[in-house]
Gaussian input, Z-matrix of N, CA and C with variables (Angstrom, degrees):
# hf/3-21g

backbone

0 1
 N
 C     1     B1
 C     2     B2     1     A1
 N     3     B3     2     A2     1     D1
 C     4     B4     3     A3     2     D2
 C     5     B5     4     A4     3     D3
 N     6     B6     5     A5     4     D4
 C     7     B7     6     A6     5     D5
 C     8     B8     7     A7     6     D6
 N     9     B9     8     A8     7     D7
 C    10    B10     9     A9     8     D8
 C    11    B11    10    A10     9     D9
 N    12    B12    11    A11    10    D10
 C    13    B13    12    A12    11    D11
 C    14    B14    13    A13    12    D12
 N    15    B15    14    A14    13    D13
 C    16    B16    15    A15    14    D14
 C    17    B17    16    A16    15    D15
 N    18    B18    17    A17    16    D16
 C    19    B19    18    A18    17    D17
 C    20    B20    19    A19    18    D18
 N    21    B21    20    A20    19    D19
 C    22    B22    21    A21    20    D20
 C    23    B23    22    A22    21    D21
 N    24    B24    23    A23    22    D22
 C    25    B25    24    A24    23    D23
 C    26    B26    25    A25    24    D24
 N    27    B27    26    A26    25    D25
 C    28    B28    27    A27    26    D26
 C    29    B29    28    A28    27    D27
 N    30    B30    29    A29    28    D28
 C    31    B31    30    A30    29    D29
 C    32    B32    31    A31    30    D30
 N    33    B33    32    A32    31    D31
 C    34    B34    33    A33    32    D32
 C    35    B35    34    A34    33    D33
 N    36    B36    35    A35    34    D34
 C    37    B37    36    A36    35    D35
 C    38    B38    37    A37    36    D36
 N    39    B39    38    A38    37    D37
 C    40    B40    39    A39    38    D38
 C    41    B41    40    A40    39    D39
 N    42    B42    41    A41    40    D40
 C    43    B43    42    A42    41    D41
 C    44    B44    43    A43    42    D42
 N    45    B45    44    A44    43    D43
 C    46    B46    45    A45    44    D44
 C    47    B47    46    A46    45    D45
 N    48    B48    47    A47    46    D46
 C    49    B49    48    A48    47    D47
 C    50    B50    49    A49    48    D48
 N    51    B51    50    A50    49    D49
 C    52    B52    51    A51    50    D50
 C    53    B53    52    A52    51    D51
 N    54    B54    53    A53    52    D52
 C    55    B55    54    A54    53    D53
 C    56    B56    55    A55    54    D54
 N    57    B57    56    A56    55    D55
 C    58    B58    57    A57    56    D56
 C    59    B59    58    A58    57    D57
 N    60    B60    59    A59    58    D58
 C    61    B61    60    A60    59    D59
 C    62    B62    61    A61    60    D60
 N    63    B63    62    A62    61    D61
 C    64    B64    63    A63    62    D62
 C    65    B65    64    A64    63    D63
 N    66    B66    65    A65    64    D64
 C    67    B67    66    A66    65    D65
 C    68    B68    67    A67    66    D66
 N    69    B69    68    A68    67    D67
 C    70    B70    69    A69    68    D68
 C    71    B71    70    A70    69    D69
 N    72    B72    71    A71    70    D70
 C    73    B73    72    A72    71    D71
 C    74    B74    73    A73    72    D72
 N    75    B75    74    A74    73    D73
 C    76    B76    75    A75    74    D74
 C    77    B77    76    A76    75    D75
 N    78    B78    77    A77    76    D76
 C    79    B79    78    A78    77    D77
 C    80    B80    79    A79    78    D78
 N    81    B81    80    A80    79    D79
 C    82    B82    81    A81    80    D80
 C    83    B83    82    A82    81    D81
 N    84    B84    83    A83    82    D82
 C    85    B85    84    A84    83    D83
 C    86    B86    85    A85    84    D84
 N    87    B87    86    A86    85    D85
 C    88    B88    87    A87    86    D86
 C    89    B89    88    A88    87    D87
 N    90    B90    89    A89    88    D88
 C    91    B91    90    A90    89    D89
 C    92    B92    91    A91    90    D90
 N    93    B93    92    A92    91    D91
 C    94    B94    93    A93    92    D92
 C    95    B95    94    A94    93    D93
 N    96    B96    95    A95    94    D94
 C    97    B97    96    A96    95    D95
 C    98    B98    97    A97    96    D96
 N    99    B99    98    A98    97    D97
 C   100   B100    99    A99    98    D98
 C   101   B101   100   A100    99    D99
 N   102   B102   101   A101   100   D100
 C   103   B103   102   A102   101   D101
 C   104   B104   103   A103   102   D102
 N   105   B105   104   A104   103   D103
 C   106   B106   105   A105   104   D104
 C   107   B107   106   A106   105   D105
 N   108   B108   107   A107   106   D106
 C   109   B109   108   A108   107   D107
 C   110   B110   109   A109   108   D108
 N   111   B111   110   A110   109   D109
 C   112   B112   111   A111   110   D110
 C   113   B113   112   A112   111   D111
 N   114   B114   113   A113   112   D112
 C   115   B115   114   A114   113   D113
 C   116   B116   115   A115   114   D114
 N   117   B117   116   A116   115   D115
 C   118   B118   117   A117   116   D116
 C   119   B119   118   A118   117   D117
 N   120   B120   119   A119   118   D118
 C   121   B121   120   A120   119   D119
 C   122   B122   121   A121   120   D120
 N   123   B123   122   A122   121   D121
 C   124   B124   123   A123   122   D122
 C   125   B125   124   A124   123   D123
 N   126   B126   125   A125   124   D124
 C   127   B127   126   A126   125   D125
 C   128   B128   127   A127   126   D126
 N   129   B129   128   A128   127   D127
 C   130   B130   129   A129   128   D128
 C   131   B131   130   A130   129   D129
 N   132   B132   131   A131   130   D130
 C   133   B133   132   A132   131   D131
 C   134   B134   133   A133   132   D132
 N   135   B135   134   A134   133   D133
 C   136   B136   135   A135   134   D134
 C   137   B137   136   A136   135   D135
 N   138   B138   137   A137   136   D136
 C   139   B139   138   A138   137   D137
 C   140   B140   139   A139   138   D138
 N   141   B141   140   A140   139   D139
 C   142   B142   141   A141   140   D140
 C   143   B143   142   A142   141   D141
 N   144   B144   143   A143   142   D142
 C   145   B145   144   A144   143   D143
 C   146   B146   145   A145   144   D144
 N   147   B147   146   A146   145   D145
 C   148   B148   147   A147   146   D146
 C   149   B149   148   A148   147   D147
 N   150   B150   149   A149   148   D148
 C   151   B151   150   A150   149   D149
 C   152   B152   151   A151   150   D150
 N   153   B153   152   A152   151   D151
 C   154   B154   153   A153   152   D152
 C   155   B155   154   A154   153   D153
 N   156   B156   155   A155   154   D154
 C   157   B157   156   A156   155   D155
 C   158   B158   157   A157   156   D156
 N   159   B159   158   A158   157   D157
 C   160   B160   159   A159   158   D158
 C   161   B161   160   A160   159   D159
 N   162   B162   161   A161   160   D160
 C   163   B163   162   A162   161   D161
 C   164   B164   163   A163   162   D162
 N   165   B165   164   A164   163   D163
 C   166   B166   165   A165   164   D164
 C   167   B167   166   A166   165   D165
 N   168   B168   167   A167   166   D166
 C   169   B169   168   A168   167   D167
 C   170   B170   169   A169   168   D168
 N   171   B171   170   A170   169   D169
 C   172   B172   171   A171   170   D170
 C   173   B173   172   A172   171   D171
 N   174   B174   173   A173   172   D172
 C   175   B175   174   A174   173   D173
 C   176   B176   175   A175   174   D174
 N   177   B177   176   A176   175   D175
 C   178   B178   177   A177   176   D176
 C   179   B179   178   A178   177   D177
 N   180   B180   179   A179   178   D178
 C   181   B181   180   A180   179   D179
 C   182   B182   181   A181   180   D180
 N   183   B183   182   A182   181   D181
 C   184   B184   183   A183   182   D182
 C   185   B185   184   A184   183   D183
 N   186   B186   185   A185   184   D184
 C   187   B187   186   A186   185   D185
 C   188   B188   187   A187   186   D186
 N   189   B189   188   A188   187   D187
 C   190   B190   189   A189   188   D188
 C   191   B191   190   A190   189   D189
 N   192   B192   191   A191   190   D190
 C   193   B193   192   A192   191   D191
 C   194   B194   193   A193   192   D192
 N   195   B195   194   A194   193   D193
 C   196   B196   195   A195   194   D194
 C   197   B197   196   A196   195   D195
 N   198   B198   197   A197   196   D196
 C   199   B199   198   A198   197   D197
 C   200   B200   199   A199   198   D198
 N   201   B201   200   A200   199   D199
 C   202   B202   201   A201   200   D200
 C   203   B203   202   A202   201   D201
 N   204   B204   203   A203   202   D202
 C   205   B205   204   A204   203   D203
 C   206   B206   205   A205   204   D204
 N   207   B207   206   A206   205   D205
 C   208   B208   207   A207   206   D206
 C   209   B209   208   A208   207   D207
 N   210   B210   209   A209   208   D208
 C   211   B211   210   A210   209   D209
 C   212   B212   211   A211   210   D210
 N   213   B213   212   A212   211   D211
 C   214   B214   213   A213   212   D212
 C   215   B215   214   A214   213   D213
 N   216   B216   215   A215   214   D214
 C   217   B217   216   A216   215   D215
 C   218   B218   217   A217   216   D216
 N   219   B219   218   A218   217   D217
 C   220   B220   219   A219   218   D218
 C   221   B221   220   A220   219   D219
 N   222   B222   221   A221   220   D220
 C   223   B223   222   A222   221   D221
 C   224   B224   223   A223   222   D222
 N   225   B225   224   A224   223   D223
 C   226   B226   225   A225   224   D224
 C   227   B227   226   A226   225   D225
 N   228   B228   227   A227   226   D226
 C   229   B229   228   A228   227   D227
 C   230   B230   229   A229   228   D228
 N   231   B231   230   A230   229   D229
 C   232   B232   231   A231   230   D230
 C   233   B233   232   A232   231   D231
 N   234   B234   233   A233   232   D232
 C   235   B235   234   A234   233   D233
 C   236   B236   235   A235   234   D234
 N   237   B237   236   A236   235   D235
 C   238   B238   237   A237   236   D236
 C   239   B239   238   A238   237   D237
 N   240   B240   239   A239   238   D238
 C   241   B241   240   A240   239   D239
 C   242   B242   241   A241   240   D240
 N   243   B243   242   A242   241   D241
 C   244   B244   243   A243   242   D242
 C   245   B245   244   A244   243   D243
 N   246   B246   245   A245   244   D244
 C   247   B247   246   A246   245   D245
 C   248   B248   247   A247   246   D246
 N   249   B249   248   A248   247   D247
 C   250   B250   249   A249   248   D248
 C   251   B251   250   A250   249   D249
 N   252   B252   251   A251   250   D250
 C   253   B253   252   A252   251   D251
 C   254   B254   253   A253   252   D252
 N   255   B255   254   A254   253   D253
 C   256   B256   255   A255   254   D254
 C   257   B257   256   A256   255   D255
 N   258   B258   257   A257   256   D256
 C   259   B259   258   A258   257   D257
 C   260   B260   259   A259   258   D258
 N   261   B261   260   A260   259   D259
 C   262   B262   261   A261   260   D260
 C   263   B263   262   A262   261   D261
 N   264   B264   263   A263   262   D262
 C   265   B265   264   A264   263   D263
 C   266   B266   265   A265   264   D264
 N   267   B267   266   A266   265   D265
 C   268   B268   267   A267   266   D266
 C   269   B269   268   A268   267   D267
 N   270   B270   269   A269   268   D268
 C   271   B271   270   A270   269   D269
 C   272   B272   271   A271   270   D270
 N   273   B273   272   A272   271   D271
 C   274   B274   273   A273   272   D272
 C   275   B275   274   A274   273   D273
 N   276   B276   275   A275   274   D274
 C   277   B277   276   A276   275   D275
 C   278   B278   277   A277   276   D276
 N   279   B279   278   A278   277   D277
 C   280   B280   279   A279   278   D278
 C   281   B281   280   A280   279   D279
 N   282   B282   281   A281   280   D280
 C   283   B283   282   A282   281   D281
 C   284   B284   283   A283   282   D282
 N   285   B285   284   A284   283   D283
 C   286   B286   285   A285   284   D284
 C   287   B287   286   A286   285   D285
 N   288   B288   287   A287   286   D286
 C   289   B289   288   A288   287   D287
 C   290   B290   289   A289   288   D288
 N   291   B291   290   A290   289   D289
 C   292   B292   291   A291   290   D290
 C   293   B293   292   A292   291   D291

   B1=1.4549
   B2=1.5265
   B3=1.3499
   B4=1.4595
   B5=1.5226
   B6=1.2876
   B7=1.4579
   B8=1.5231
   B9=1.3383
   B10=1.4622
   B11=1.5273
   B12=1.3313
   B13=1.4643
   B14=1.5276
   B15=1.3210
   B16=1.4582
   B17=1.5219
   B18=1.3215
   B19=1.4642
   B20=1.5250
   B21=1.3221
   B22=1.4646
   B23=1.5233
   B24=1.3253
   B25=1.4661
   B26=1.5168
   B27=1.3217
   B28=1.4615
   B29=1.5202
   B30=1.3328
   B31=1.4646
   B32=1.5165
   B33=1.3258
   B34=1.4653
   B35=1.5309
   B36=1.3188
   B37=1.4653
   B38=1.5275
   B39=1.3199
   B40=1.4604
   B41=1.5239
   B42=1.3329
   B43=1.4620
   B44=1.5297
   B45=1.3362
   B46=1.4635
   B47=1.5214
   B48=1.3153
   B49=1.4676
   B50=1.5271
   B51=1.3230
   B52=1.4601
   B53=1.5234
   B54=1.3297
   B55=1.4705
   B56=1.5224
   B57=1.3183
   B58=1.4641
   B59=1.5265
   B60=1.3105
   B61=1.4675
   B62=1.5232
   B63=1.3264
   B64=1.4615
   B65=1.5155
   B66=1.3175
   B67=1.4664
   B68=1.5161
   B69=1.3317
   B70=1.4653
   B71=1.5266
   B72=1.3255
   B73=1.4622
   B74=1.5290
   B75=1.3230
   B76=1.4573
   B77=1.5277
   B78=1.3401
   B79=1.4616
   B80=1.5176
   B81=1.3150
   B82=1.4630
   B83=1.5369
   B84=1.3335
   B85=1.4647
   B86=1.5298
   B87=1.3223
   B88=1.4603
   B89=1.5258
   B90=1.2878
   B91=1.4684
   B92=1.5231
   B93=1.3479
   B94=1.4709
   B95=1.5293
   B96=1.3212
   B97=1.4659
   B98=1.5382
   B99=1.3007
   B100=1.4623
   B101=1.5301
   B102=1.3424
   B103=1.4594
   B104=1.5382
   B105=1.3262
   B106=1.4703
   B107=1.5264
   B108=1.3258
   B109=1.4642
   B110=1.5238
   B111=1.3273
   B112=1.4641
   B113=1.5258
   B114=1.3226
   B115=1.4591
   B116=1.5292
   B117=1.3189
   B118=1.4549
   B119=1.5212
   B120=1.3282
   B121=1.4623
   B122=1.5255
   B123=1.3252
   B124=1.4621
   B125=1.5255
   B126=1.2915
   B127=1.4597
   B128=1.5257
   B129=1.3279
   B130=1.4711
   B131=1.5291
   B132=1.3133
   B133=1.4585
   B134=1.5204
   B135=1.3379
   B136=1.4595
   B137=1.5344
   B138=1.3274
   B139=1.4632
   B140=1.5204
   B141=1.3326
   B142=1.4601
   B143=1.5303
   B144=1.3238
   B145=1.4625
   B146=1.5214
   B147=1.3194
   B148=1.4615
   B149=1.5271
   B150=1.3275
   B151=1.4610
   B152=1.5251
   B153=1.3211
   B154=1.4626
   B155=1.5272
   B156=1.3239
   B157=1.4606
   B158=1.5324
   B159=1.3314
   B160=1.4699
   B161=1.5318
   B162=1.3229
   B163=1.4594
   B164=1.5261
   B165=1.3261
   B166=1.4588
   B167=1.5208
   B168=1.3086
   B169=1.4600
   B170=1.5232
   B171=1.3152
   B172=1.4705
   B173=1.5188
   B174=1.3220
   B175=1.4622
   B176=1.5266
   B177=1.3178
   B178=1.4591
   B179=1.5171
   B180=1.3205
   B181=1.4613
   B182=1.5294
   B183=1.3227
   B184=1.4729
   B185=1.5250
   B186=1.3064
   B187=1.4572
   B188=1.5146
   B189=1.3288
   B190=1.4573
   B191=1.5275
   B192=1.3338
   B193=1.4622
   B194=1.5308
   B195=1.3362
   B196=1.4699
   B197=1.5211
   B198=1.3301
   B199=1.4626
   B200=1.5265
   B201=1.3231
   B202=1.4612
   B203=1.5286
   B204=1.3373
   B205=1.4705
   B206=1.5237
   B207=1.3132
   B208=1.4684
   B209=1.5190
   B210=1.3229
   B211=1.4622
   B212=1.5307
   B213=1.3354
   B214=1.4680
   B215=1.5295
   B216=1.3312
   B217=1.4656
   B218=1.5249
   B219=1.3262
   B220=1.4662
   B221=1.5249
   B222=1.3317
   B223=1.4642
   B224=1.5234
   B225=1.3185
   B226=1.4649
   B227=1.5268
   B228=1.3370
   B229=1.4705
   B230=1.5139
   B231=1.3433
   B232=1.4761
   B233=1.5319
   B234=1.3301
   B235=1.4581
   B236=1.5258
   B237=1.3294
   B238=1.4527
   B239=1.5280
   B240=1.3293
   B241=1.4642
   B242=1.5293
   B243=1.3222
   B244=1.4645
   B245=1.5251
   B246=1.3262
   B247=1.4589
   B248=1.5275
   B249=1.3188
   B250=1.4632
   B251=1.5229
   B252=1.3235
   B253=1.4640
   B254=1.5256
   B255=1.3240
   B256=1.4658
   B257=1.5272
   B258=1.3190
   B259=1.4595
   B260=1.5130
   B261=1.3285
   B262=1.4705
   B263=1.5265
   B264=1.3452
   B265=1.4551
   B266=1.5097
   B267=1.3373
   B268=1.4611
   B269=1.5247
   B270=1.3078
   B271=1.4663
   B272=1.5195
   B273=1.3340
   B274=1.4572
   B275=1.5222
   B276=1.3493
   B277=1.4645
   B278=1.5362
   B279=1.3205
   B280=1.4607
   B281=1.5247
   B282=1.3231
   B283=1.4582
   B284=1.5197
   B285=1.3250
   B286=1.4656
   B287=1.5209
   B288=1.3347
   B289=1.4710
   B290=1.5320
   B291=1.2972
   B292=1.4779
   B293=1.4410
   A1=108.60
   A2=115.20
   A3=119.85
   A4=109.21
   A5=114.95
   A6=121.44
   A7=111.65
   A8=117.20
   A9=119.38
   A10=112.10
   A11=116.43
   A12=119.98
   A13=110.32
   A14=116.31
   A15=120.44
   A16=110.88
   A17=117.88
   A18=121.05
   A19=111.41
   A20=117.42
   A21=120.30
   A22=110.35
   A23=117.27
   A24=120.90
   A25=110.85
   A26=117.04
   A27=120.32
   A28=111.98
   A29=116.72
   A30=120.36
   A31=112.12
   A32=117.14
   A33=120.62
   A34=110.65
   A35=116.92
   A36=119.86
   A37=109.70
   A38=116.88
   A39=120.60
   A40=111.05
   A41=117.06
   A42=120.71
   A43=111.04
   A44=116.91
   A45=120.99
   A46=110.56
   A47=116.17
   A48=119.89
   A49=111.32
   A50=117.03
   A51=120.46
   A52=111.73
   A53=117.39
   A54=119.90
   A55=110.77
   A56=116.36
   A57=119.61
   A58=111.25
   A59=116.89
   A60=120.35
   A61=110.73
   A62=116.43
   A63=119.99
   A64=111.91
   A65=116.38
   A66=120.32
   A67=111.73
   A68=115.98
   A69=119.67
   A70=111.01
   A71=116.72
   A72=120.57
   A73=110.84
   A74=116.27
   A75=120.25
   A76=111.53
   A77=116.80
   A78=119.22
   A79=112.31
   A80=117.41
   A81=119.48
   A82=110.15
   A83=116.56
   A84=120.81
   A85=112.12
   A86=116.68
   A87=121.19
   A88=109.62
   A89=116.71
   A90=121.13
   A91=107.61
   A92=118.04
   A93=118.85
   A94=110.61
   A95=116.50
   A96=119.27
   A97=110.64
   A98=116.13
   A99=121.41
   A100=111.93
   A101=118.18
   A102=119.82
   A103=111.26
   A104=117.41
   A105=120.32
   A106=109.72
   A107=117.59
   A108=120.63
   A109=110.80
   A110=116.92
   A111=121.10
   A112=110.01
   A113=116.94
   A114=121.37
   A115=110.52
   A116=117.52
   A117=120.93
   A118=112.14
   A119=117.67
   A120=120.57
   A121=111.16
   A122=117.35
   A123=121.71
   A124=112.84
   A125=118.31
   A126=122.01
   A127=114.99
   A128=121.63
   A129=119.42
   A130=113.83
   A131=118.87
   A132=121.26
   A133=112.84
   A134=118.79
   A135=119.53
   A136=113.69
   A137=117.17
   A138=119.13
   A139=109.97
   A140=116.96
   A141=120.82
   A142=110.51
   A143=116.94
   A144=120.80
   A145=110.51
   A146=117.04
   A147=120.07
   A148=111.48
   A149=117.71
   A150=120.50
   A151=111.98
   A152=116.97
   A153=121.40
   A154=112.62
   A155=118.44
   A156=121.77
   A157=113.55
   A158=120.22
   A159=117.95
   A160=113.14
   A161=117.19
   A162=119.91
   A163=110.64
   A164=116.91
   A165=119.97
   A166=110.77
   A167=116.85
   A168=120.54
   A169=111.69
   A170=117.86
   A171=119.61
   A172=111.26
   A173=117.99
   A174=121.70
   A175=112.15
   A176=116.76
   A177=120.52
   A178=112.03
   A179=115.46
   A180=121.85
   A181=110.33
   A182=117.34
   A183=120.78
   A184=111.04
   A185=116.65
   A186=120.85
   A187=112.33
   A188=116.43
   A189=119.42
   A190=111.53
   A191=117.62
   A192=120.25
   A193=110.35
   A194=116.62
   A195=120.00
   A196=110.54
   A197=117.33
   A198=120.69
   A199=110.68
   A200=117.02
   A201=120.20
   A202=110.18
   A203=116.48
   A204=119.85
   A205=110.54
   A206=116.55
   A207=120.90
   A208=110.29
   A209=117.01
   A210=121.10
   A211=110.73
   A212=116.22
   A213=119.65
   A214=110.48
   A215=116.59
   A216=120.11
   A217=111.17
   A218=117.05
   A219=120.57
   A220=110.99
   A221=116.41
   A222=119.91
   A223=111.86
   A224=116.80
   A225=118.68
   A226=112.93
   A227=117.59
   A228=119.55
   A229=113.78
   A230=117.10
   A231=121.91
   A232=111.29
   A233=115.58
   A234=121.81
   A235=108.09
   A236=116.84
   A237=121.35
   A238=111.60
   A239=117.45
   A240=120.17
   A241=110.73
   A242=116.83
   A243=120.20
   A244=110.52
   A245=117.12
   A246=120.49
   A247=111.22
   A248=116.87
   A249=120.31
   A250=110.06
   A251=117.08
   A252=121.00
   A253=111.28
   A254=117.16
   A255=120.94
   A256=110.17
   A257=117.91
   A258=120.61
   A259=112.68
   A260=116.68
   A261=120.45
   A262=110.02
   A263=115.98
   A264=119.80
   A265=112.75
   A266=116.78
   A267=120.70
   A268=110.76
   A269=116.99
   A270=120.09
   A271=110.61
   A272=116.99
   A273=120.56
   A274=110.96
   A275=116.78
   A276=120.30
   A277=111.70
   A278=116.30
   A279=119.26
   A280=111.62
   A281=116.30
   A282=119.90
   A283=112.74
   A284=116.32
   A285=120.98
   A286=111.95
   A287=115.09
   A288=120.66
   A289=111.06
   A290=116.34
   A291=116.36
   A292=110.86
   D1=134.40
   D2=-179.63
   D3=-95.10
   D4=117.04
   D5=-177.79
   D6=-65.57
   D7=-37.43
   D8=-178.79
   D9=-64.11
   D10=-37.86
   D11=178.34
   D12=-68.73
   D13=-43.60
   D14=178.19
   D15=-60.82
   D16=-43.01
   D17=178.82
   D18=-65.69
   D19=-37.15
   D20=177.82
   D21=-64.87
   D22=-44.21
   D23=178.82
   D24=-62.89
   D25=-46.61
   D26=179.28
   D27=-64.36
   D28=-37.60
   D29=178.16
   D30=-64.66
   D31=-41.90
   D32=178.98
   D33=-69.65
   D34=-35.98
   D35=176.45
   D36=-63.31
   D37=-42.79
   D38=178.23
   D39=-64.53
   D40=-42.81
   D41=178.95
   D42=-61.92
   D43=-42.23
   D44=178.39
   D45=-63.50
   D46=-45.58
   D47=179.26
   D48=-61.05
   D49=-44.56
   D50=-178.62
   D51=-64.90
   D52=-37.07
   D53=177.07
   D54=-63.82
   D55=-45.24
   D56=-179.31
   D57=-69.27
   D58=-47.43
   D59=-179.65
   D60=-64.96
   D61=-36.77
   D62=178.21
   D63=-63.38
   D64=-39.64
   D65=177.49
   D66=-63.78
   D67=-45.02
   D68=177.89
   D69=-62.43
   D70=-43.94
   D71=-179.79
   D72=-64.09
   D73=-40.31
   D74=179.67
   D75=-64.37
   D76=-45.18
   D77=180.00
   D78=-72.04
   D79=-21.73
   D80=175.64
   D81=-76.32
   D82=-35.75
   D83=-177.85
   D84=-81.94
   D85=-36.68
   D86=-176.80
   D87=-119.83
   D88=135.92
   D89=176.63
   D90=-88.12
   D91=117.38
   D92=-178.67
   D93=-71.89
   D94=156.11
   D95=176.29
   D96=-61.12
   D97=159.19
   D98=-176.15
   D99=-59.05
   D100=-39.19
   D101=-178.37
   D102=-65.01
   D103=-30.95
   D104=177.08
   D105=-69.75
   D106=-41.88
   D107=177.56
   D108=-60.68
   D109=-44.45
   D110=179.50
   D111=-64.67
   D112=-42.22
   D113=179.77
   D114=-61.54
   D115=-42.34
   D116=-179.57
   D117=-67.86
   D118=-28.03
   D119=177.33
   D120=-68.51
   D121=-28.33
   D122=-178.30
   D123=-96.43
   D124=3.19
   D125=-175.54
   D126=-67.87
   D127=-36.18
   D128=-178.08
   D129=-58.76
   D130=-36.03
   D131=179.12
   D132=-60.62
   D133=-53.90
   D134=178.27
   D135=-62.30
   D136=-33.74
   D137=177.42
   D138=-65.48
   D139=-42.14
   D140=177.87
   D141=-61.52
   D142=-44.16
   D143=178.99
   D144=-62.23
   D145=-38.60
   D146=179.16
   D147=-63.37
   D148=-31.30
   D149=176.37
   D150=-77.94
   D151=-37.34
   D152=-172.25
   D153=-83.32
   D154=-36.82
   D155=-173.76
   D156=-56.05
   D157=-45.12
   D158=178.77
   D159=-62.69
   D160=-36.64
   D161=177.82
   D162=-66.37
   D163=-40.33
   D164=177.08
   D165=-64.60
   D166=-40.62
   D167=-178.88
   D168=-62.53
   D169=-34.09
   D170=178.72
   D171=-70.60
   D172=-24.04
   D173=178.06
   D174=-85.85
   D175=-15.31
   D176=178.77
   D177=72.97
   D178=-145.43
   D179=-176.23
   D180=-61.85
   D181=-36.86
   D182=179.42
   D183=-59.77
   D184=-43.58
   D185=179.80
   D186=-63.44
   D187=-43.00
   D188=179.72
   D189=-70.18
   D190=-33.45
   D191=176.08
   D192=-66.04
   D193=-42.66
   D194=177.34
   D195=-64.78
   D196=-38.57
   D197=177.89
   D198=-64.13
   D199=-38.30
   D200=177.45
   D201=-64.17
   D202=-38.48
   D203=177.16
   D204=-63.72
   D205=-38.41
   D206=178.03
   D207=-63.56
   D208=-46.42
   D209=-178.07
   D210=-62.53
   D211=-44.29
   D212=179.98
   D213=-64.21
   D214=-43.81
   D215=179.76
   D216=-63.14
   D217=-45.01
   D218=-179.81
   D219=-64.30
   D220=-40.35
   D221=-178.69
   D222=-67.95
   D223=-34.16
   D224=-176.92
   D225=-87.42
   D226=-36.83
   D227=-175.16
   D228=-100.71
   D229=-23.94
   D230=-173.69
   D231=57.48
   D232=31.22
   D233=-178.49
   D234=-119.86
   D235=109.03
   D236=-175.79
   D237=-63.66
   D238=-41.12
   D239=-179.61
   D240=-62.52
   D241=-41.52
   D242=178.22
   D243=-64.75
   D244=-41.49
   D245=-179.88
   D246=-63.56
   D247=-41.84
   D248=178.20
   D249=-64.67
   D250=-45.02
   D251=179.80
   D252=-61.11
   D253=-42.86
   D254=178.88
   D255=-64.61
   D256=-41.89
   D257=179.35
   D258=-63.44
   D259=-45.38
   D260=178.62
   D261=-64.77
   D262=-43.82
   D263=178.64
   D264=-63.08
   D265=-41.65
   D266=179.38
   D267=-63.81
   D268=-43.58
   D269=179.54
   D270=-65.04
   D271=-38.99
   D272=178.22
   D273=-64.92
   D274=-47.32
   D275=179.59
   D276=-63.15
   D277=-42.11
   D278=178.15
   D279=-64.84
   D280=-31.40
   D281=174.98
   D282=-67.49
   D283=-35.02
   D284=177.30
   D285=-69.53
   D286=-37.37
   D287=-176.62
   D288=-69.93
   D289=-43.84
   D290=-173.78
   D291=-140.42

């Protein structure tokens, strides 16, 4: 067992915990302004886009076309499973075509 690796893992776990606990403690002690509360409510969407955009960019036009199919399916059906299936199917079909 490598002690340096174990210490690095434990140190990062502690740092992660302190960041999360510190945020909770800060928001419990101080009431943020209304615009900060609203901004935090909309944060998951941009974070998701930040994860997805690089993957779409590596697929090029096919990836963005499949993403558009996902958005249209989700907007019309409100069914996440259907949207995922359509996106995977669209990417697969576009891969077969070109």
